[in-house]
Backbone as CSV, one residue per row, in Angstrom:
resi,resn,N_x,N_y,N_z,CA_x,CA_y,CA_z,C_x,C_y,C_z
1,MET,54.197,39.170,21.010,53.113,39.172,21.988,52.140,38.030,21.674
2,ALA,51.659,37.389,22.702,50.726,36.273,22.553,49.371,36.769,22.055
3,VAL,48.686,35.903,21.351,47.349,36.225,20.863,46.378,36.204,22.043
4,SER,45.581,37.231,22.128,44.594,37.329,23.206,43.310,36.599,22.814
5,PHE,42.615,36.119,23.814,41.357,35.408,23.539,40.366,36.295,22.804
6,VAL,40.445,37.622,22.984,39.488,38.503,22.300,39.684,38.470,20.791
7,ASP,40.838,37.954,20.344,41.097,37.811,18.916,40.721,36.437,18.379
8,PHE,40.359,35.506,19.260,39.973,34.164,18.821,38.653,34.262,18.042
9,PRO,38.607,33.735,16.830,37.335,33.732,16.092,36.207,33.027,16.864
10,VAL,36.532,31.947,17.564,35.500,31.216,18.302,34.947,32.070,19.450
11,TYR,35.775,32.890,20.054,35.303,33.790,21.123,34.362,34.840,20.547
12,LYS,34.758,35.431,19.429,33.904,36.435,18.780,32.564,35.823,18.368
13,ARG,32.634,34.616,17.861,31.413,33.911,17.455,30.512,33.653,18.660
14,ALA,31.111,33.263,19.785,30.347,33.004,21.009,29.680,34.281,21.514
15,LEU,30.376,35.413,21.428,29.775,36.683,21.845,28.587,37.057,20.969
16,GLY,28.750,36.884,19.669,27.649,37.182,18.750,26.442,36.303,19.002
17,LEU,26.705,35.052,19.294,25.621,34.116,19.565,24.927,34.453,20.887
18,ALA,25.697,34.895,21.868,25.100,35.297,23.146,24.128,36.462,22.940
19,LYS,24.502,37.372,22.062,23.614,38.508,21.764,22.330,38.030,21.075
20,GLU,22.469,37.109,20.128,21.292,36.556,19.442,20.360,35.838,20.420
21,ILE,20.947,35.064,21.322,20.142,34.331,22.309,19.430,35.301,23.234
22,ASP,20.107,36.359,23.635,19.467,37.341,24.498,18.272,37.976,23.791
23,CYS,18.441,38.323,22.515,17.320,38.894,21.748,16.161,37.906,21.636
24,LEU,16.477,36.650,21.375,15.445,35.616,21.291,14.670,35.520,22.599
25,CYS,15.396,35.481,23.702,14.753,35.325,25.012,13.940,36.558,25.406
26,ARG,14.401,37.744,25.008,13.661,38.975,25.323,12.319,39.042,24.589
27,MET,12.248,38.389,23.424,11.000,38.401,22.653,9.912,37.562,23.312
28,MET,10.320,36.690,24.225,9.369,35.820,24.907,9.023,36.427,26.254
29,SER,7.800,36.826,26.399,7.404,37.458,27.652,6.706,36.448,28.560
30,GLY,6.498,36.843,29.771,5.767,36.013,30.713,6.659,35.079,31.506
31,LYS,6.048,34.504,32.503,6.776,33.619,33.409,6.909,32.200,32.872
32,GLU,6.040,31.857,31.938,6.086,30.509,31.390,7.425,30.280,30.696
33,PHE,8.052,29.206,31.003,9.344,28.813,30.442,10.484,29.748,30.824
34,TYR,10.298,30.547,31.884,11.399,31.398,32.352,12.630,30.559,32.665
35,PHE,12.406,29.424,33.305,13.521,28.546,33.689,14.353,28.146,32.483
36,LEU,13.705,27.897,31.365,14.403,27.456,30.169,15.154,28.620,29.508
37,ARG,14.540,29.785,29.474,15.221,30.960,28.923,16.448,31.295,29.754
38,ASP,16.299,31.232,31.069,17.409,31.530,31.969,18.546,30.524,31.773
39,GLN,18.217,29.254,31.671,19.228,28.215,31.487,19.972,28.410,30.168
40,LEU,19.243,28.739,29.109,19.869,28.960,27.810,20.810,30.160,27.857
41,ARG,20.372,31.232,28.481,21.243,32.415,28.606,22.518,32.085,29.377
42,ARG,22.383,31.349,30.466,23.556,31.019,31.286,24.501,30.075,30.554
43,ALA,23.954,29.094,29.857,24.807,28.165,29.105,25.541,28.899,27.988
44,THR,24.848,29.804,27.319,25.460,30.575,26.247,26.574,31.473,26.773
45,ALA,26.310,32.138,27.893,27.340,32.992,28.500,28.539,32.161,28.926
46,SER,28.294,30.952,29.392,29.360,30.069,29.849,30.345,29.736,28.734
47,VAL,29.879,29.687,27.509,30.772,29.396,26.386,31.853,30.478,26.310
48,ALA,31.425,31.731,26.202,32.387,32.836,26.081,33.237,32.991,27.345
49,LEU,32.611,32.861,28.493,33.352,33.061,29.745,34.421,32.002,29.965
50,ASN,34.138,30.766,29.607,35.140,29.709,29.783,36.256,29.785,28.747
51,ILE,35.954,30.286,27.567,37.021,30.536,26.596,37.969,31.600,27.159
52,ALA,37.397,32.663,27.687,38.212,33.734,28.263,39.043,33.227,29.436
53,GLU,38.410,32.515,30.341,39.133,32.021,31.518,40.212,31.013,31.127
54,GLY,39.889,30.125,30.227,40.866,29.128,29.796,42.096,29.745,29.163
55,SER,41.895,30.821,28.423,43.035,31.452,27.761,44.022,32.047,28.758
56,GLY,43.554,32.322,29.964,44.421,32.898,30.985,45.165,31.873,31.822
57,LYS,44.929,30.616,31.583,45.594,29.560,32.355,46.967,29.262,31.769
58,TRP,47.898,28.910,32.631,49.271,28.660,32.208,49.490,27.234,31.709
59,SER,48.889,26.279,32.366,49.164,24.895,31.978,48.224,24.441,30.862
60,LYS,48.730,23.542,30.030,47.914,22.978,28.959,46.679,22.289,29.528
61,LYS,46.884,21.553,30.621,45.784,20.812,31.232,44.654,21.760,31.660
62,ASP,45.014,22.885,32.297,43.999,23.847,32.726,43.293,24.489,31.536
63,LYS,44.059,24.896,30.523,43.456,25.497,29.325,42.435,24.542,28.706
64,ILE,42.883,23.318,28.504,42.022,22.316,27.872,40.762,22.086,28.696
65,ASN,40.887,22.047,30.010,39.728,21.838,30.870,38.671,22.922,30.652
66,PHE,39.095,24.189,30.609,38.124,25.268,30.415,37.533,25.262,29.011
67,TYR,38.340,24.913,28.016,37.806,24.834,26.655,36.820,23.670,26.527
68,ARG,37.059,22.605,27.272,36.090,21.494,27.282,34.789,21.905,27.961
69,ILE,34.894,22.680,29.019,33.683,23.183,29.686,32.906,24.075,28.726
70,ALA,33.615,24.946,28.001,32.957,25.822,27.022,32.251,24.987,25.951
71,ARG,32.923,23.933,25.500,32.338,23.039,24.496,31.077,22.364,25.052
72,GLY,31.151,21.912,26.278,29.983,21.305,26.911,28.829,22.286,27.029
73,SER,29.132,23.535,27.334,28.083,24.556,27.427,27.456,24.832,26.071
74,ALA,28.259,24.763,25.007,27.701,24.937,23.661,26.700,23.819,23.364
75,PHE,27.068,22.595,23.738,26.158,21.471,23.505,24.941,21.531,24.432
76,GLU,25.118,22.035,25.647,23.972,22.246,26.539,22.995,23.232,25.903
77,SER,23.530,24.247,25.256,22.685,25.234,24.590,21.865,24.593,23.470
78,VAL,22.469,23.658,22.750,21.729,22.926,21.715,20.575,22.164,22.356
79,GLY,20.836,21.537,23.494,19.770,20.823,24.208,18.642,21.748,24.625
80,ALA,18.994,22.933,25.099,17.964,23.906,25.492,17.145,24.326,24.274
81,LEU,17.811,24.535,23.148,17.083,24.888,21.925,16.173,23.752,21.474
82,ASP,16.612,22.519,21.675,15.752,21.371,21.371,14.497,21.387,22.237
83,LEU,14.656,21.795,23.492,13.481,21.909,24.372,12.570,23.047,23.909
84,PHE,13.155,24.146,23.455,12.339,25.225,22.889,11.494,24.662,21.745
85,SER,12.123,23.841,20.916,11.430,23.238,19.786,10.333,22.286,20.268
86,THR,10.661,21.455,21.244,9.701,20.494,21.786,8.447,21.183,22.317
87,PHE,8.652,22.332,22.987,7.525,23.070,23.566,6.958,24.107,22.598
88,SER,7.461,24.102,21.358,6.999,25.056,20.334,7.082,26.493,20.822
89,ILE,8.208,26.842,21.412,8.378,28.170,21.987,8.809,29.187,20.935
90,SER,9.515,28.772,19.911,10.057,29.715,18.936,9.986,29.132,17.534
91,ASP,10.304,29.970,16.570,10.318,29.594,15.162,11.369,28.507,14.915
92,GLU,10.975,27.422,14.301,11.867,26.278,14.082,13.057,26.630,13.200
93,LYS,12.851,27.479,12.220,13.951,27.863,11.324,15.031,28.620,12.104
94,GLN,14.623,29.515,12.964,15.574,30.262,13.787,16.302,29.333,14.756
95,LEU,15.559,28.417,15.366,16.180,27.472,16.297,17.205,26.601,15.595
96,ASP,16.894,26.161,14.375,17.824,25.323,13.622,19.111,26.085,13.305
97,SER,18.985,27.337,12.942,20.153,28.166,12.647,21.033,28.336,13.893
98,LEU,20.394,28.566,15.029,21.144,28.712,16.289,21.821,27.403,16.687
99,ARG,21.122,26.294,16.513,21.717,24.981,16.808,22.998,24.776,15.993
100,LYS,22.924,25.078,14.704,24.082,24.910,13.827,25.255,25.770,14.292
101,GLU,24.973,26.975,14.748,26.032,27.850,15.246,26.700,27.263,16.488
102,PHE,25.898,26.763,17.415,26.469,26.169,18.625,27.290,24.921,18.296
103,LEU,26.811,24.108,17.368,27.560,22.912,16.977,28.871,23.293,16.296
104,ALA,28.854,24.362,15.517,30.082,24.834,14.877,31.081,25.332,15.920
105,ILE,30.589,26.034,16.922,31.455,26.488,18.012,32.064,25.281,18.723
106,GLY,31.253,24.262,18.951,31.766,23.039,19.572,32.893,22.433,18.754
107,GLY,32.740,22.422,17.443,33.782,21.909,16.563,35.043,22.763,16.603
108,GLU,34.871,24.067,16.632,36.026,24.960,16.712,36.773,24.782,18.031
109,LEU,36.026,24.602,19.103,36.669,24.381,20.403,37.404,23.050,20.420
110,GLN,36.833,22.037,19.791,37.515,20.743,19.723,38.826,20.879,18.958
111,ALA,38.816,21.631,17.873,40.042,21.856,17.099,41.080,22.609,17.939
112,LEU,40.619,23.575,18.727,41.519,24.318,19.613,42.124,23.380,20.661
113,ILE,41.310,22.523,21.216,41.789,21.545,22.210,42.835,20.624,21.582
114,PHE,42.558,20.113,20.397,43.517,19.232,19.717,44.833,19.954,19.450
115,SER,44.760,21.222,19.063,45.989,21.960,18.772,46.827,22.157,20.026
116,ILE,46.184,22.363,21.151,46.917,22.512,22.415,47.517,21.186,22.836
117,GLU,46.784,20.110,22.652,47.289,18.774,23.030,48.528,18.394,22.223
118,LYS,48.605,18.840,20.980,49.735,18.479,20.118,50.992,19.287,20.405
119,ARG,50.857,20.396,21.109,52.033,21.242,21.408,52.951,20.583,22.369
């Protein structure tokens, strides 16, 4: 039986990170910076969702495309966290830890893409 995306370490990592981002955003109340919190949540969700969707594609080209989108969303999330830092919205230590996680996910997705390309 083929390995399911729910068993992919990068998928599990993306889900855990989505939960952390949701907790971070819930701690921030008010309408100020709502747009940025919403964008970060959507970009974070996009990582896990595109991994799931890509795993269901039959062709290598389609799989790789969705994994690249997931990778791009991980990097978009880093950009959103940089904006949080710029506007002093959250603790810098926490933001740095989250940035590192997203960059690691990006690296894992790149490795997954390379492995598919070599098949």
